[in-house]
C-alpha atoms as a printed R data frame, in Angstrom:
   type eleno elety resid chain resno       x       y      z
1  ATOM     1    CA   MET     A     1 114.377  79.280 81.638
2  ATOM     2    CA   PHE     A     2 117.339  80.990 83.350
3  ATOM     3    CA   GLY     A     3 118.833  80.040 86.691
4  ATOM     4    CA   LYS     A     4 118.929  82.466 89.597
5  ATOM     5    CA   PRO     A     5 122.625  83.397 89.197
6  ATOM     6    CA   ILE     A     6 122.138  84.191 85.500
7  ATOM     7    CA   ILE     A     7 119.133  86.404 86.273
8  ATOM     8    CA   LEU     A     8 121.165  88.379 88.826
9  ATOM     9    CA   ILE     A     9 124.008  88.831 86.346
10 ATOM    10    CA   ILE     A    10 121.579  89.982 83.639
11 ATOM    11    CA   VAL     A    11 119.970  92.536 85.976
12 ATOM    12    CA   LEU     A    12 123.344  93.939 87.047
13 ATOM    13    CA   ILE     A    13 124.575  94.140 83.439
14 ATOM    14    CA   LEU     A    14 121.395  95.972 82.396
15 ATOM    15    CA   LEU     A    15 121.853  98.474 85.229
16 ATOM    16    CA   LEU     A    16 125.481  99.011 84.203
17 ATOM    17    CA   ILE     A    17 124.473  99.590 80.574
18 ATOM    18    CA   PHE     A    18 121.745 101.988 81.744
19 ATOM    19    CA   TYR     A    19 124.330 104.010 83.700
20 ATOM    20    CA   LEU     A    20 126.864 104.019 80.870
21 ATOM    21    CA   VAL     A    21 124.305 105.266 78.341
22 ATOM    22    CA   ILE     A    22 123.240 108.110 80.630
23 ATOM    23    CA   ARG     A    23 126.857 108.958 81.493
24 ATOM    24    CA   VAL     A    24 127.927 109.101 77.843
25 ATOM    25    CA   SER     A    25 124.913 111.194 76.868
26 ATOM    26    CA   ALA     A    26 125.633 113.681 79.696
27 ATOM    27    CA   GLY     A    27 128.758 114.896 77.937
28 ATOM    28    CA   LYS     A    28 132.485 115.057 78.419
29 ATOM    29    CA   LYS     A    29 134.105 114.831 81.838
30 ATOM    30    CA   LYS     A    30 135.143 118.497 81.786
31 ATOM    31    CA   GLU     A    31 131.585 119.619 80.980
32 ATOM    32    CA   ILE     A    32 130.210 117.569 83.863
33 ATOM    33    CA   GLU     A    33 132.763 118.944 86.335
34 ATOM    34    CA   ASP     A    34 131.943 122.514 85.252
35 ATOM    35    CA   SER     A    35 128.177 122.098 85.481
36 ATOM    36    CA   GLN     A    36 126.627 121.843 88.927
37 ATOM    37    CA   LYS     A    37 123.322 120.607 87.456
38 ATOM    38    CA   LEU     A    38 124.966 117.724 85.601
39 ATOM    39    CA   THR     A    39 126.878 116.713 88.708
40 ATOM    40    CA   LYS     A    40 123.664 116.575 90.744
41 ATOM    41    CA   TYR     A    41 121.886 114.757 87.912
42 ATOM    42    CA   LEU     A    42 124.531 112.033 87.699
43 ATOM    43    CA   PHE     A    43 124.524 111.674 91.486
44 ATOM    44    CA   GLY     A    44 120.769 111.119 91.305
45 ATOM    45    CA   VAL     A    45 121.228 108.559 88.532
46 ATOM    46    CA   ARG     A    46 123.839 106.675 90.570
47 ATOM    47    CA   THR     A    47 121.518 106.707 93.590
48 ATOM    48    CA   LEU     A    48 118.616 105.396 91.500
49 ATOM    49    CA   ILE     A    49 120.715 102.604 90.023
50 ATOM    50    CA   LEU     A    50 121.987 101.645 93.476
51 ATOM    51    CA   ILE     A    51 118.409 101.469 94.793
52 ATOM    52    CA   LEU     A    52 117.350  99.364 91.802
53 ATOM    53    CA   ALA     A    53 120.299  97.031 92.334
54 ATOM    54    CA   VAL     A    54 119.456  96.571 96.022
55 ATOM    55    CA   VAL     A    55 115.784  95.906 95.227
56 ATOM    56    CA   GLY     A    56 116.806  93.436 92.514
57 ATOM    57    CA   LEU     A    57 119.139  91.682 94.929
58 ATOM    58    CA   ILE     A    58 116.426  91.445 97.594
59 ATOM    59    CA   LEU     A    59 113.930  90.048 95.089
60 ATOM    60    CA   TRP     A    60 116.556  87.628 93.829
61 ATOM    61    CA   PHE     A    61 117.108  86.266 97.337
62 ATOM    62    CA   PHE     A    62 113.406  85.776 98.114
63 ATOM    63    CA   LEU     A    63 112.034  84.533 94.793
């Protein structure tokens, strides 16, 4: 159906869209800088997306 490079690009684009949606819904930049909870939340989201990207990359290499 799709080649391996296209699948990797699709996965990375989906992860980017996932981050952008969460980032936009978190609020304005000033609100995030003022709120310690939002800062920690977005750090956790970035960490989760990074882990998902690494797992996707590993699966992409071995499948």
